[in-house]
C-alpha positions, 0 to 999 in steps of 0.5 A: 946091394953093392958093398958100401959103408953104412951105419945101421940100427937094429931093434928087437921090436918097436921101442925095444932093444936097439943096436947100432953097427957099422959095416961095408956089407950090409947084406952080409952083416944082416945075414950074420945077425939073423942067423946068429953066426956071430954070437953076441949082443944081438943074438942074446937080445933078439935084435934082428929088425933093421929099422934104419940105415945110412949109406956113406961114401967112405968108411971113415964117415960111417965110423964117425956117424956110428960113434956119434949115434952111440953117444946119443940119448935113447929118445934121440935114437927113437926120434931118428928112427921114427923120422923116416920109419914111423911104423918101425917096418923091418927094412931088411924085407925090402933088401930081400930077407924074409920077415924076422921071427922071434928068433930072428929068422 
């Protein structure tokens, strides 16, 4: 995947802990999350399954969307995920990653 601004949502499991982030390199960022390269929320809470991402033409739009989603109620976020991914499939697999295990790898 070519580098492109995007907002992404990770989950620990179906209806589990959610994390919303923004990046211009989704593949690189997913690798960091899955390997625990950057200690933080996702590594502490086992949040490694990519359940949604949205691509943008410019980083400004992606940042605005990230801020909007972070203000949403949890149920709205769940509804958004399930509108395109009702089974909470790990979309990272389609991007070339192995299935995430309990510790993300």
